[in-house]
N, C-alpha and C positions, 0 to 999 in steps of 0.2 A: 504492502501499498503506499501512495506517493505522501507528502506530507502534505501539496497542493494540486485538488486537480485542478487545472484552467479548459474550459470547454470555449473552443474559438482561438485561431491565433493571428486574429486583426490586430490594429494597433491598442485596443485595453486589452487583450489578452496577453501577449507579447511583455505590455507594460510592467503586468499584476506578475508576469513569470520573470523580470528582470529583478523585483524587489526581493521575491521570493529565491531567487538562485544565489543575489549577492548576500544574504542572510542565512547561507549554508544549510537552504533546505533541498529535498529533493521533490522537483515539479515536473509533473506528467501534462503535457498540452494534447489536445483530440481535437480536431478540427479537418472541414470536409475542404476548407477552402479559405484564404485571405478576406471572403465575404465583398463589400462594396469598395475596397480598398483597391480590389483586385483588378474590378472592371473599370478603375478614374484614369482617363486618358494622359493628363500631366496634376502635380502635384506643385503647385509653388507657395500655397499660401500657409507654409510649415517651417515652424522655425528650423534654421540651421542649414539649410539645403543650399549648397552651392549654384546649383543651375537645377532645373524643372526634372521633377523623374517621376516616371510613368507608376500608378498606382503597385502592381502586379514590380516592379523593380524596388519599390519603398518596403512591400511587404516583404520581397525574399532579402532584403538589407536588414529587417528587423529579426526573420527566424531565424537567418545565421549568426546576429548578433547573440539570441537564447542558445543556440546550440554550442556555442561559441564557450559558454560559462555553466553548459551541462545537464542542462534540460533537454527531454523524452519528449519529443515528437509524433504524434502518432494521426497518417492520414485517416480519418473513419468521418463517419457521417451517426450522430450517435442520436440514437431513437426513447430512451427513459434511463433517465434519473432518480435512484433512489435514496433514502438514508435508511442505513441495515444496525443501526445501532453502536457500530464503530467506526463508520464513516460514510462517504456518499461513493454511491456506483453507478455509475455512467455505463449501460451496455449499448454499444455500437453495431454496424452492420460487420466488423469483422473482427471484434474481442469486446472484452470487458475492462473495461480503467477504474481503478479506486484511487479513493485522496480522502485525508483527515478532515480537511475543507474543502472548497469548492467555489471557485469563481468562474458565472458562467459569460461569457461575453460572446454571444453568438451573432451577435450585431441584431439587425432592426427587425421586428416580425413583420411577415409582409400582409398584406391586407387579406384577410380571409375573405371571403364570398359573403357577402351579408345577406345571408338568409332570411328572409322575415321569420319570426320567431326564433329564431336562435339561441338569442343573447337571455331571453325570458326561462327559456328551457337547460340552461347548461345547470349541472347540478341537477335535472327532473328530469331523466331519460337522456341525457347529451351527452357524455364524457369526452375526456379530451386523456385515458388512461385507461389502454386496455390493460395492461398488469394491475391496477389497483383494482379494477370494478368489473372485469369477466366473472367473479364470481356471483354478482347479483344478479347477471342473465343466465345462471346454467340453465341449458332444455331452453332457452328462449331465442325468437328468430330479433337480430340484429345486423343494421346496417352500420357500414365504415365509410366515410363520407373524405375519399382520395382517388392518387391514381397512379403513386410512387411505392420507392422501397419505404417511406414512413408509414403508409396504409397497408401494405404487403405485411411489415411486422407486425401493425396493431391486429391483422386479419389472423394471422399465424396465431398469435396470442389466443383468441377468442375460438377455434378452431374445436381445439381439442375439450371447450367447456360449453360453447351454444347449441342449440341447435341448429342452426343457418347463420349466415354470414353474404350479406349480398353489398357489392361494393356499388357507392352510388359515385360517378364520375362528373355527373353534374354536366356535360356535353364535353367534357376535355378529351384526350388522351389518354389511354393508358400507358404508363409508362415502365411498369416494372411485371415479371410473369406471376401472376396467381394463379393458385390450384384449382385444379377443376372445380372442387367442391364450392369455389367463393361464385357467384352469380353474379354477373357484371351487368348494373344497369348502368345504360351512354345518359339516357333522358338528361333535358336541363329541370331542374327542381323549380320550382316556383316559391316551394313555403315549406313549411312544419307545422304538422299537424297538432292540435291536442291542446287540451283546456289547462293549464299549469302543470301538465306530465306532458313528456315527450310520447306522440300515439302513431306517427308515421310522418309520409312526407307528401306532397302534391306537385304532379308534374307539368309542365308548362303547358300541355296535351292536355289537362285538366282531368286525368286519371290521378287515381291515387295509390297507395303501397302503404298496408300497416305494417310497424316494428315496435319493437320492446323496449330498443334502444336506440344510439347511434354515435358514434365514434369518431371523433376528426381527428382527421392526419392527412391534413394538406400541405404539399411542398415535403419540406423537411422541418424534421423539429427545430423549432428556435426557444430562443428565453420565455417566452410565454410561455409552454409545452412543456416546458421542461419542470419548470416555476412549478408549474399546477400538480404534477407529476410530484415534486419533493413536497410539496404542501404546505409551498407558500403562499402571503394572502396580500388577495388585490384590491386594489379601491379607486374603482371608476375606471377598471380595463387597464389599469397600470401597477405595476409591483409595488408592493409597499417596502422603501425602505430607509434605513437610517442613514442619519449625517455618515457615517462608514462605510455606505453602499452595502451594507449587510439588511437580509430579506429577514422576514419573520421566522426563519427557519436557523436556530443557532450554529455556524459556522457555516453558510450561505451565503453567496455575495453573488453582485450582478453590477456590470459595467461594459460604459459604451452605449452604442447606440440602442439598445436593446434597453435602457432606463429610459429613454424617450428623450426631449430636451434637443438640443443645436447637436444637430448629426455633422460635427466635423474631426478629424483627427487629433488635434489640440484636446478636444474636452476628452474623447476618448480614453488616449494617452493618460490625460490628468485624473480621471475616474480612475482607468486601472490600477494608477499608482498608489488612489486610494485605498481601494478594495486591496491589493496586494500588500499593504504596509499594516491595512487591518487583518488580513488573513494571519500574516507572523504573529501579528500582539494577541489574536485568539488563540494560536497554537501555542503560545508561550504561557498566556493565562490558564490555558487547559491541558498543561503538559500532565500526562498520567503518571 
């Protein structure tokens, strides 16, 4: 088990890692890519640059800096985050990663499809964690909203527990290979049905299908998804964080674009520094 587990190796994640590494701690970073930074054409408005760099170049500089200090970096897509009583366990498509504390730096959450009724039914038949909630739907019929590897992971978690799994693509193309036992429904969704509790979906063509529950797994799991799985609190759709960027789950921190606010490299690096220093302090204060 590493001392600090960091999800994401963009500016916030690398910044948090550098502080942990310089404190002599074992640091594990896990990320799919460098996020929004890697897509930036030219970076000019950042301190210390002799000349503009592409986002990909700057991301590579930061990654190499962390590696030079001894960081472990895994290229993987994380789908689950849990606290097992000893530390945080992140499950990826390629492996499992553990840390005594965890910093989520997975970038800004993409806008989820704003289906009518979804917000009202979260926690009332609409879930974001198959590992957490599959038990409540044993022998029942459920839906998974998504199209990719994240949705596939959730579907596989459910198959051994529930009666049936239907993949709702909402008109999007399927990008992962699902088992034949998963029924794929490609029609676009008009909204969710139910009075205070999820009961099914209505499609744009007017047809309706009844389900006992629905698991949302759009795109890749982001900080919002992972924080929900770990039990962190939200207020008005935003992560509840203290001044040190710690969530309501002790030892679980967040930094960078996933916290909202000004989506700039300088801000992400600063938040990563605060979260990294807070993680170090937490470990020292809770040393067994």
